[in-house]
VOMILO-237948 format. One line per 10 residues: number of its first residue (from 1); their letters; for each residue x, y, z of C-alpha. Coordinates in Angstrom, 2 decimals, m for minus. Layout:
N
NUM) a) X,Y,Z  ...
***
This chain:
630
1) mskvhqilsk) 0.07,m0.23,m0.30  1.37,3.55,m0.97  2.22,6.09,1.27  m0.83,8.42,0.29  m3.03,5.44,1.27  m1.26,4.99,4.44  m1.78,8.56,5.48  m5.63,8.49,4.18  m6.27,5.30,6.19  m5.05,7.14,9.38
11) kiflaiflla) m6.83,10.08,8.67  m10.36,7.69,8.13  m9.36,5.57,11.30  m9.15,9.13,13.35  m12.44,10.32,11.58  m14.24,7.22,12.66  m12.93,7.36,16.06  m14.15,10.92,16.51  m17.45,10.03,15.20  m17.85,6.85,17.34
21) fplfvvclss) m16.74,8.54,20.46  m19.80,10.50,21.21  m21.91,7.39,20.55  m19.29,5.26,22.94  m20.22,8.01,25.66  m23.80,8.01,25.17  m23.73,4.30,25.62  m21.83,4.13,28.54  m24.28,7.02,30.05  m27.25,4.85,29.17
31) ffshvrvllh) m25.81,1.50,30.74  m24.76,3.40,33.95  m28.22,4.81,34.09  m30.22,1.63,33.69  m27.43,m0.34,36.28  m28.20,2.70,38.76  m32.26,1.79,38.23  m31.74,m1.75,38.60  m29.32,m1.45,41.47  m31.56,1.07,43.17
41) ekalertssi) m34.71,m1.03,42.65  m32.88,m4.14,43.87  m32.31,m2.11,47.09  m35.56,m0.85,47.30  m37.32,m4.36,47.23  m34.64,m5.73,49.96  m35.69,m2.74,52.17  m39.32,m3.39,51.93  m38.89,m6.89,52.49  m36.89,m6.50,55.78
51) lnttmqhmvi) m39.47,m3.96,56.74  m42.32,m6.25,56.23  m40.30,m8.82,58.20  m40.09,m6.83,61.11  m43.72,m5.37,60.75  m44.78,m9.41,61.10  m42.61,m9.68,63.96  m44.52,m6.42,65.70  m47.80,m7.69,64.83  m47.31,m11.17,66.29
61) fmsaietaan) m46.11,m9.60,69.62  m48.71,m7.29,69.60  m51.45,m9.84,68.76  m50.75,m11.77,71.73  m51.37,m8.84,74.03  m54.66,m8.19,72.13  m55.48,m12.05,72.22  m55.13,m11.97,76.16  m57.41,m9.09,76.47  m59.97,m10.40,73.97
71) snawlleenf) m60.16,m13.92,75.39  m60.73,m12.95,78.77  m63.26,m9.80,78.16  m66.28,m12.13,78.35  m65.06,m13.61,81.63  m64.73,m10.15,82.95  m68.07,m8.98,81.73  m69.69,m12.32,83.25  m68.04,m11.89,86.74  m68.20,m8.11,87.20
81) npeslqalsr) m67.27,m8.02,90.77  m64.48,m7.11,92.78  m62.80,m10.61,93.66  m63.52,m11.80,90.50  m61.72,m9.03,88.83  m58.85,m9.46,90.76  m58.57,m13.10,89.77  m59.18,m12.26,86.08  m56.77,m9.75,85.94  m53.81,m11.99,87.80
91) rivslngsvy) m54.81,m14.99,85.43  m54.33,m12.71,82.22  m50.86,m11.74,83.37  m49.84,m15.01,84.29  m50.81,m16.94,81.60  m49.62,m14.47,78.71  m45.46,m14.13,79.00  m45.88,m11.11,76.61  m48.23,m9.36,79.00  m46.18,m6.94,81.27
101) sctvstepda) m49.31,m5.73,83.23  m53.17,m5.69,83.21  m55.38,m3.12,84.54  m59.29,m3.46,85.11  m61.11,m0.45,85.93  m64.64,0.51,86.47  m66.68,3.42,85.77  m67.47,5.74,88.78  m69.74,3.69,91.36  m70.56,0.65,88.66
111) lpqggryfsv) m69.44,m1.49,91.73  m70.81,0.18,95.05  m69.15,m2.48,96.83  m65.71,m1.33,95.87  m66.15,2.23,96.16  m66.74,5.10,93.94  m63.36,4.24,91.86  m62.36,0.76,91.73  m58.98,m0.50,89.74  m57.06,m3.77,90.16
121) ytvnegdtil) m53.80,m3.82,88.77  m51.46,m6.93,88.34  m47.80,m6.58,87.00  m45.45,m9.48,86.02  m42.02,m8.29,88.24  m39.82,m11.15,86.56  m40.21,m13.83,89.27  m43.22,m12.53,91.09  m46.49,m11.45,89.89  m48.22,m8.57,92.11
131) tmvepdfdyt) m51.79,m7.80,92.23  m53.26,m4.94,93.95  m56.32,m3.12,94.36  m55.22,0.46,93.62  m55.78,3.32,95.98  m59.00,5.30,95.58  m57.67,7.88,92.94  m59.38,9.40,89.88  m58.10,6.93,86.95  m60.68,8.37,84.26
141) drvwyqaaiq) m58.44,11.12,82.82  m55.70,8.51,82.07  m55.05,7.98,78.32  m55.50,4.10,78.48  m58.96,4.70,79.88  m60.02,7.56,77.92  m59.18,6.11,74.79  m61.48,2.77,75.13  m64.35,5.07,76.58  m64.58,7.81,74.08
151) sgracwvdpf) m63.85,5.77,70.91  m66.17,2.53,72.49  m64.00,m0.11,70.87  m60.74,m1.68,71.53  m57.75,0.36,70.33  m53.94,0.74,70.85  m52.69,3.83,72.61  m49.22,5.58,72.52  m46.59,4.57,75.07  m47.01,6.46,78.48
161) sdfneayvst) m45.88,6.23,82.22  m48.17,6.15,85.10  m45.32,6.80,87.66  m43.99,9.66,85.77  m46.56,11.81,83.90  m44.39,14.66,83.00  m41.51,12.44,81.63  m41.77,9.59,79.70  m38.49,7.53,79.17  m37.89,4.02,77.16
171) tdavcsysrp) m37.36,2.22,80.77  m40.68,2.98,82.32  m42.86,3.42,79.19  m45.60,0.92,78.47  m48.18,0.46,75.64  m51.69,m0.36,76.57  m54.27,m2.36,74.38  m57.79,m1.17,75.87  m60.89,m2.62,75.61  m64.18,m1.70,76.77
181) lrphgdrieg) m66.50,m3.81,79.09  m70.30,m4.14,79.09  m71.20,m6.38,81.23  m75.01,m5.38,81.38  m75.93,m4.79,77.72  m74.48,m1.92,75.41  m73.43,0.39,78.16  m69.66,0.51,78.79  m69.18,m0.25,82.56  m65.39,m0.52,82.63
191) vvstdfsftk) m62.11,m1.19,80.74  m59.63,m3.90,80.55  m56.31,m2.65,79.51  m53.32,m4.98,78.73  m49.84,m3.65,78.53  m46.35,m4.43,77.27  m43.07,m3.15,78.28  m42.17,m0.64,75.10  m38.47,m1.39,76.17  m39.23,m5.18,75.04
201) ltelirdtdl) m40.73,m3.88,71.66  m37.76,m1.87,71.12  m35.47,m4.69,71.85  m37.78,m6.77,69.33  m37.38,m4.51,66.47  m33.80,m3.56,66.83  m32.65,m7.08,67.06  m34.16,m7.57,63.54  m31.62,m7.71,60.61  m30.70,m4.54,58.95
211) pfpsayymll) m30.32,m4.23,54.99  m26.99,m1.71,55.51  m24.65,m0.80,58.37  m26.05,2.99,58.87  m29.87,1.65,58.49  m32.23,2.27,61.32  m35.87,2.07,62.10  m38.11,4.84,63.11  m41.44,4.46,64.90  m44.05,7.36,65.12
221) gadgrfllhp) m46.86,7.80,67.19  m50.54,9.28,65.90  m49.28,13.05,66.66  m46.07,12.26,65.03  m43.87,11.84,68.30  m40.81,9.62,67.98  m41.44,6.40,69.55  m38.39,4.67,68.14  m35.07,6.39,66.91  m31.63,6.02,67.35
231) qasllfrkti) m31.27,9.51,68.94  m32.73,8.96,72.55  m32.96,12.53,73.12  m35.73,12.66,70.72  m37.89,9.87,71.86  m41.34,10.65,73.46  m40.33,14.57,73.60  m40.16,15.77,70.03  m42.17,15.12,66.63  m40.79,14.43,63.32
241) fsdidpiqnp) m41.93,18.20,62.81  m39.70,19.78,65.60  m36.95,21.86,64.45  m37.41,21.44,60.65  m37.39,24.43,58.27  m40.19,23.47,56.01  m38.38,25.50,53.28  m35.22,23.97,53.41  m36.31,20.67,54.32  m39.83,19.96,52.47
251) dvitlgqemi) m39.02,16.29,52.15  m39.31,15.56,55.94  m42.89,17.36,56.27  m44.09,15.36,53.42  m42.72,12.25,54.91  m44.32,12.92,58.27  m47.50,13.80,56.97  m47.67,10.69,55.14  m46.70,8.31,58.01  m49.44,10.16,60.33
261) agkqgimhvv) m52.12,9.47,57.54  m51.21,5.76,57.83  m50.02,5.53,54.29  m47.58,3.08,52.73  m44.71,3.69,50.35  m41.03,4.67,49.52  m39.63,8.13,49.74  m36.33,9.81,49.20  m35.62,12.36,51.86  m32.96,15.12,51.80
271) kngvkyhvcy) m32.28,16.41,55.29  m29.04,18.74,56.44  m27.81,17.96,52.64  m27.95,13.96,53.44  m30.15,11.91,50.91  m31.99,9.15,52.51  m34.15,6.10,51.55  m37.24,5.91,53.31  m39.38,2.90,53.11  m42.49,3.24,55.63
281) apvpgapwsl) m45.71,1.47,56.45  m48.63,1.77,58.99  m48.66,m0.75,61.94  m51.96,m2.64,61.68  m54.29,m2.04,64.38  m52.24,0.68,66.02  m52.11,4.53,65.52  m48.67,4.13,64.60  m46.25,4.03,61.45  m42.83,2.30,61.02
291) alvchddevl) m40.12,3.32,58.92  m36.98,1.84,57.93  m34.44,4.56,57.26  m31.36,3.89,54.75  m28.30,6.14,53.65  m28.83,6.77,49.85  m25.09,6.15,49.50  m25.14,2.57,51.10  m28.28,1.84,48.87  m25.90,2.67,45.75
301) idfyhlfylv) m22.51,1.39,47.05  m22.49,m1.57,44.64  m23.09,1.10,41.88  m20.56,3.43,42.98  m17.86,0.46,42.99  m18.98,m0.43,39.22  m18.86,3.24,38.60  m15.41,3.84,39.85  m13.91,0.63,37.85  m15.61,1.48,34.87
311) iglvvvglfl) m14.44,4.96,34.80  m10.67,4.29,35.82  m10.53,1.54,32.77  m12.04,4.51,30.56  m9.72,7.22,31.55  m6.76,5.09,30.63  m8.13,4.17,27.34  m9.39,7.43,26.58  m5.61,8.54,27.58  m4.16,6.11,25.29
321) ivwlafivvr) m6.49,6.95,22.61  m5.69,11.05,22.83  m1.64,10.14,22.69  m2.27,8.01,19.40  m4.54,10.50,18.11  m1.91,13.58,18.76  0.91,11.46,17.38  m1.28,11.19,14.23  m2.57,14.86,13.80  0.81,16.37,14.88
331) nnmrplnqlm) 2.42,14.51,11.88  m0.56,15.36,9.70  m0.59,19.13,10.62  2.78,19.89,10.06  2.39,21.07,6.48  m1.01,22.42,7.41  1.10,24.92,9.46  2.78,26.53,6.90  m0.58,26.92,5.01  m2.05,28.33,7.85
341) eatkkisngq) 0.40,31.33,8.25  0.06,32.35,4.91  m3.47,32.63,5.13  m3.36,34.67,8.17  m1.50,37.13,6.39  m4.22,37.18,3.63  m6.96,37.60,6.21  m4.98,40.69,7.73  m5.17,41.91,4.35  m1.90,41.16,2.89
351) ydeviersdr) m3.41,39.81,m0.35  0.12,39.99,m2.25  1.20,36.91,0.09  2.08,34.09,m2.74  1.20,30.52,m1.63  3.33,28.45,m3.67  1.91,25.44,m5.38  2.64,21.73,m4.63  3.52,18.99,m7.06  2.56,16.11,m4.37
361) kdvisklqna) m0.45,14.36,m4.98  m1.89,13.81,m1.31  m4.86,15.88,0.24  m2.54,18.00,1.97  m1.01,19.32,m1.30  m4.34,19.28,m3.18  m5.70,21.60,m0.37  m2.72,23.94,m0.68  m3.20,24.09,m4.30  m6.87,25.00,m3.90
371) falmqeaivs) m5.71,27.73,m1.68  m3.15,29.03,m4.10  m6.37,29.43,m6.38  m8.39,31.38,m3.98  m5.69,33.67,m3.33  m5.17,34.53,m6.87  m9.04,34.88,m7.13  m9.03,37.13,m4.08  m6.31,39.48,m5.55  m8.35,39.60,m8.78
381) rdesicrmte) m11.61,40.40,m6.88  m10.24,42.74,m4.75  m9.07,44.56,m7.78  m12.01,44.63,m9.27  m14.02,45.74,m6.15  m11.61,48.68,m5.94  m12.42,49.64,m9.55  m16.30,49.32,m8.77  m15.55,51.33,m5.20  m14.34,54.34,m7.51
391) qlnkeneele) m17.00,54.51,m9.83  m19.78,53.97,m7.29  m18.12,57.29,m5.25  m17.68,59.22,m8.90  m21.61,58.37,m9.33  m22.48,59.22,m5.61  m20.75,62.56,m5.97  m22.98,63.51,m9.25  m26.15,62.29,m7.52  m25.72,64.18,m4.57
401) qatqlaeksm) m24.83,67.41,m6.73  m28.28,66.30,m8.81  m30.09,66.27,m5.48  m28.85,69.58,m4.19  m29.98,71.01,m7.46  m33.49,69.40,m7.43  m33.97,70.62,m3.77  m32.85,74.13,m4.85  m35.35,74.14,m7.66  m38.18,73.15,m5.46
411) eekhvlfrhi) m37.07,75.99,m2.88  m37.75,78.23,m5.87  m40.71,76.96,m6.80  m42.49,77.06,m3.40  m41.15,80.95,m3.34  m42.54,81.50,m6.42  m45.77,79.84,m5.62  m46.28,82.14,m2.74  m45.45,85.30,m4.66  m48.14,84.36,m7.12
421) lrqiktpldv) m50.62,83.77,m4.52  m49.99,87.18,m2.86  m50.00,88.82,m5.93  m53.51,87.20,m6.93  m54.88,87.83,m3.42  m54.51,91.40,m3.30  m56.27,92.53,m6.64  m58.90,90.29,m5.28  m59.22,91.79,m1.87  m59.74,95.21,m4.03
431) idglthvvld) m62.23,93.52,m6.40  m64.21,92.25,m3.33  m64.27,95.74,m1.76  m65.42,97.64,m5.00  m68.28,95.16,m5.51  m69.40,96.19,m1.75  m68.98,99.50,m2.76  m70.93,99.34,m6.07  m73.58,97.45,m4.44  m74.19,100.38,m1.61
441) nlvsrknmgs) m74.40,103.03,m3.93  m75.99,101.66,m7.06  m78.93,99.81,m5.11  m81.55,101.54,m7.58  m80.01,100.59,m10.76  m80.82,97.08,m11.44  m78.42,96.35,m14.29  m75.31,97.70,m12.20  m76.56,95.44,m9.16  m76.35,92.65,m11.33
451) vaetmklnaa) m73.17,93.39,m12.48  m71.78,93.94,m9.40  m73.36,90.62,m7.72  m71.70,88.65,m10.65  m68.42,90.41,m9.57  m68.90,89.70,m6.12  m70.14,86.08,m6.82  m66.84,85.43,m9.34  m64.54,87.23,m6.63  m65.90,84.89,m4.19
461) rlsrrvamly) m65.13,81.78,m6.08  m61.77,83.08,m6.92  m60.63,83.98,m3.40  m62.18,80.30,m2.60  m59.36,78.94,m5.32  m56.79,80.78,m4.06  m57.68,80.24,m0.58  m57.22,76.36,m1.35  m54.47,76.92,m3.36  m52.68,78.47,m0.37
471) dsstegasne) m54.00,76.03,2.17  m52.18,73.34,m0.26  m48.87,75.22,m0.14  m45.82,74.61,2.36  m46.53,78.07,4.06  m50.29,77.32,4.48  m49.67,73.94,6.06  m47.35,75.59,8.15  m49.82,78.27,9.19  m52.50,75.58,9.83
481) ekdarndevs) m50.33,74.00,12.21  m49.54,77.25,14.04  m53.28,78.00,14.22  m54.89,78.05,17.64  m57.51,75.35,18.16  m59.21,77.00,21.12  m62.37,78.67,19.04  m65.70,78.02,20.87  m67.98,77.28,17.91  m71.62,76.76,18.14
491) cnqiakesia) m72.49,73.85,16.01  m75.90,74.91,14.67  m74.57,78.54,13.88  m71.80,77.13,11.92  m73.62,74.82,9.83  m75.97,77.47,8.87  m73.66,80.10,8.03  m71.80,77.27,5.65  m74.85,76.69,4.00  m75.53,80.38,3.42
501) yirdlnptme) m72.09,80.75,2.25  m72.71,78.03,m0.43  m76.13,79.72,m1.49  m74.51,82.91,m2.09  m72.19,81.17,m4.44  m75.07,78.97,m5.92  m78.12,80.86,m5.12  m80.23,77.91,m6.85  m78.92,75.41,m3.96  m81.86,73.98,m1.74
511) ahfeselpdd) m80.63,72.33,1.56  m82.41,70.99,4.35  m80.95,71.70,7.87  m81.71,69.43,10.95  m80.02,69.14,14.23  m80.72,67.41,17.42  m78.35,69.81,19.30  m79.69,72.96,21.17  m78.39,76.11,19.60  m75.75,76.88,22.30
521) aciltsqiyf) m74.32,73.24,21.81  m70.42,74.47,21.15  m67.31,72.43,20.00  m63.63,73.78,20.62  m61.93,73.82,17.16  m60.55,76.46,14.50  m63.46,78.34,13.21  m61.79,79.06,9.78  m60.55,75.73,9.09  m63.77,73.67,10.03
531) krslceiiln) m65.60,76.12,8.21  m63.99,75.74,5.20  m64.11,72.01,5.53  m67.85,72.09,5.77  m68.25,74.69,2.84  m66.31,72.32,0.61  m68.19,69.04,1.59  m71.41,71.52,0.49  m70.10,72.61,m2.42  m69.25,69.10,m3.66
541) avkfsdgkhi) m72.87,67.68,m2.83  m73.91,70.67,m4.98  m71.61,70.33,m7.66  m72.26,66.46,m8.21  m75.98,66.39,m7.86  m79.22,68.82,m8.81  m78.56,70.81,m5.93  m82.21,70.32,m4.86  m82.14,67.61,m2.12  m79.37,68.42,m0.10
551) tfritqsdte) m79.76,67.33,3.77  m77.31,68.72,6.53  m77.95,66.74,10.09  m76.04,67.20,13.20  m76.31,64.25,15.54  m74.11,63.61,18.89  m73.00,60.69,20.93  m71.42,60.52,24.42  m68.14,61.74,23.10  m68.56,62.82,19.38
561) vcfiiedvgp) m70.80,65.67,17.48  m71.41,64.32,13.63  m72.02,66.57,10.86  m73.78,64.79,7.95  m74.08,66.02,4.74  m75.73,63.74,2.11  m77.20,64.57,m1.45  m78.92,62.54,m3.96  m76.79,62.73,m6.99  m74.89,59.46,m8.60
571) gmpkdsqplf) m72.56,58.83,m5.72  m69.11,57.86,m5.70  m68.10,54.44,m7.57  m66.76,51.90,m5.41  m63.44,51.49,m7.09  m63.03,55.22,m6.60  m63.79,55.16,m2.76  m60.41,54.49,m1.41  m59.22,57.61,m3.18  m61.67,60.03,m2.20
581) tqpfmkldme) m59.09,62.10,m0.14  m56.07,61.39,m2.44  m54.81,64.83,m3.65  m55.69,65.80,m7.59  m57.62,62.84,m7.83  m60.97,63.88,m9.39  m63.97,61.41,m10.61  m64.42,63.61,m14.14  m60.93,64.98,m15.32  m62.96,67.22,m17.32
591) sqglgiglpl) m64.92,68.98,m14.50  m64.21,71.79,m12.64  m61.66,72.11,m9.75  m58.37,71.39,m8.67  m59.11,68.00,m6.96  m57.45,69.07,m3.65  m60.83,69.98,m1.91  m61.36,66.79,m0.15  m57.88,66.14,0.76  m57.77,69.54,2.25
601) vkrhitslgg) m60.81,68.73,4.38  m59.44,65.72,5.45  m56.32,67.44,6.48  m58.05,70.14,8.33  m60.55,67.77,10.16  m57.54,65.29,11.21  m55.64,68.13,12.68  m58.39,69.61,14.51  m58.59,65.87,16.02  m61.72,64.88,14.16
611) evildtayqq) m62.38,62.12,11.35  m63.69,62.08,7.85  m65.80,59.24,6.99  m67.54,58.05,3.45  m70.52,56.27,4.20  m70.49,53.50,1.63  m73.75,52.11,3.01  m75.42,55.02,1.61  m76.78,54.01,m1.81  m78.90,56.92,m2.69
621) gcriilkmpk) m76.20,59.32,m3.52  m73.04,60.40,m1.43  m73.15,60.59,2.42  m69.92,62.44,4.15  m69.83,62.53,7.88  m67.57,64.84,9.81  m66.96,63.43,13.52  m65.71,65.97,15.68  m64.82,65.43,19.52  m66.98,66.99,22.15
***
């Protein structure tokens, strides 16, 4: 095999390795994850099995205590007298080795011959069984007595000490199974309580096998008190919720609630930064819950051993693979380093850097030749870009000069337009004034009055055209923006004035006016621009209809006043409706007008805070609505 093939084989091997390594890592991670789950499940099964075995020992032990009370309850009820109760109490203790003591107590005054309170107590002191009638004291408040009386059935009570009620310890604590006695029917007249030493139960539980060295049992009472725990300082004094921060240790709170509720399960609990595996179950027939607590690290000890072994082998293997890969890459990268130095200079702008061509046939030589071609293409493209940049700069300069000339021409056009408007407006004002003089002095002369009236009408129309041209200019728009919009205008008055103004221009016009507003209803606006807008809409209605059926209505809402102008003309075609406020747009290009009336109306009304609406639902002509804020 040739040298080229050998180099290529090494590179292919390296590429395959780099592709296979992530897959290997994924498979290894999946393997560890699966092993962890299997080992954890195996540990959970072992823990649950040991807990069930211990629970069976407890049930057997407690069943003996329950049997001692239940099997003799009928004898106590049949022989409910002081002498028989003493004998039967002694009989229960002597015949049952698991029973530490037995107490038979009656309800107050239930046995008059025994006094108000009668209670017989028998205790097994090892080699001696002692039976005594307890002195006359009120035992009705004792937990073993109250539990049976209140529930009305046999039940277990938490460990207690009759000799020292303020402090209960494992040395003197006893657990009682209390059963009510009904010698004369359904009424409870006494309680029999069979007790066992809690020390004996503790020894029974602790003698069972534990799955792990640091594992321990935990027994909780009905209120969450510790009845069994390796820390003696917690027994009977504190609950599982004592000295626990619910924010930092929510798992402990949840575990306590589950155990108190009498539930069975498996839970992971983190306390003080240490993770525990807890398997718990309720004690049958008793308000207690037994839990087997194991350190999670001990549960997964086999997994950790396997993990460290495999990781060690993987690290060694990876080191060898990396070392071999390094040698291969170093040998193949040597010619590439020279190529990299040349390309760095090119990337920094030194396009004249020459990359030598190679006559070899391997992959690196082919890459070197490709970079040489690329360098030549870059130099050629750079020269082309420089030429294009120079040409674009020249064109940009010419375009900038043309733009400046266009702006200058536009400014000159606006100046000329303003001069023309001013020169036209002045003689028109003179004509209008002379017309008034002629009318005032020649009233009796009919012909002169008609001429003067014609002059005034044409002057008014010309004045309107000039005003429109002025408003459409830049100066007119600027003056409109500066105009104060604080004129208090009567809605009905300005509508009537607008109708009268258009009637002066078109004497044959007939317009019907109606309003639902009182005459003193006003809006705050600019009188001159608002009136121009109303006049322009009325004039359009006259122009594009017969001028005889024009209606002007004023309505209102809570926030707006609507000025509605409608005619019975041909209306506006649908294809022209979206363009009705566009400048220089006319339905009939041969008709009079400049095509800027409605655009000016839209600009005026919009600047006044209103809105121009073409009512497309109106089919009998054209209806335009101006909405102005109150």
